N, C-alpha and C positions, 0 to 999 in steps of 0.2 A: 356707972356698973361695968363691971367689965364681961367685953361677952368671951359668951363656953367655949370652952374648947371642944374640941370631939374625934372623943376618940377615935384615931387610927386602931383598925383590927384589919391585918391580914386578910386578904380575904383568896381562896386557893379557887379558884374559877376553873381551873386546870386538874382537881378533881373530881371536879362531880360526873356523876355516872351518864356515856354519852354513848346510844345509840349504835349511831352509825359511826364506824372512823377508813378515813380517806385518808392516807401514805401517800403524802409531797414531801422530796429529799430526806428519808425519815425524820417528818414529820406530821403532830398524828391534827389530823382539825377536825369537826364535829363540822355535819353535812346540815345538819338539820338547822332551820333559821329559829324556831322557837328556840331553842337553844343556845345560840349566837344570843339571838336579846337579851335574851334572861341574865346570860352570863355580862352583855355589854352594859346592862341596867343596875350590875351587882358592882362597877369600874363607875357607874356614874354617867356615863354613854347610853343612848338611845334611839334607835329606829326608827324613823317616821313610819306608820305603818300605808302604805299607797295604796290606793282602791283600783279594778280595774278599769275604772271609768277618766281618770289621773292618768294611770300610764299609756289609755288610749288617746287625751287629753295631749299629752304630751309626745309622743308619737307620732300625732299627725300636724303638731305645731313643729316636730323636726325635719317632716317632710316636708312641709310649707316653706321653713327656711330653706332648704337643698333646693326646692322648686326654683325657688327665687334667685339664687344666687348663680346655681344653673344656668334659668335663662340669661341672665345677667352676663356673661364668660360667651353663652352661645352666641346673646346680640353683640356682641363687639365683633367676636368672628366675623360675623354677617357685613358686620361695619365696612371693616378692614378688603371683603372680598366683593362685596359692589363698586365699592371706593378705587380697589384696580383695576375690576375690571374696564368702571366708566374711563377711568385713565388710560386703560390699552384699546378701548374702542374712540377716544378726543371727543371724549360726550363730556358735559358737566354735570357734576353729580349734587343734585336738587340736597338742601336742608339739612347734609353730611352726618341726617341716618337714616334708618329703618322701623320698619312697624311691623306688631305681627300680624300679619296678615290671616293663620291659618295653624289650627297645634292639634296634632292625633299622637297615636301610638301606630307602630308599625314592629310586628314582628319580624326578625332577620335570626337566622344561625345563631349568630350570637348572643341573642337574647332578645327584648320585649327594648326597646329606643323609644325616644318623644322625635315623633315627625312636627316640623317649624317650617309657616313658609314664611319668608318677611318678603314686603314692599319697601322701593326704593322711588324716589322720582327723579330724574335726568331729563336734561334739554339738550337738542342736538345741536343748534347754534344759537341756543341762549332767549331762545322763544319756547312759545310752550313747552309745556309740560306730560312728558313719558311716565308711564310708571313699568319698574321692572320687578322682576321676582327673585328670590333666589331661595334653594329650599335645602335644610341640613336636617340628618338624620343625627340625633345625635349631634356631637363640635360635630360634626363633616359635612363638607358641602356640596350634596345631592344634585343637585345642578344649578341654573343659572341661566335667564331669560332675558333680554334688552334685546328689541326691536328697534333693529337697525333698516335705512333703508338701504339698495345696492350700492354700489359706488358708480357702476357703471352706466344706469341710467337714471342716478342724478335726480333730486327732487323736482316733478312736475312744474312746469311753468308754462304759464297761462299767453300765447301771441295773438 
């Protein structure tokens, strides 16, 4: 049995009456979504109807992905800053990484920014751990704290 051939009939979707028209580069485009979806259905295409809850879920998912990627980028910058600071102060940067200690929001003149405080461990002479902090607002380093003894007095020795 042969499959039936469907008669191809011309679809005059551009001749349907349109309530509102937008002129873009001398082309008239319908601005009604229901008219567009009806016209696309005639052509065999369809637009899925998304509810607001689905759109909100997609928006939240996109924000989480942005936050994760931005946090990884800022963390790499904080690692580089703390490694360079340890090298310049002649201390040993331990574990080769930083950890997020605190997260907050800050209003600046340029707008709302994320404030992240990272902590890292270092050692003065290879024994004992000390903790340093790097404060980042956005991707900018705001402050760096490393507690170093004075070079003049040096470490106290018991006699």
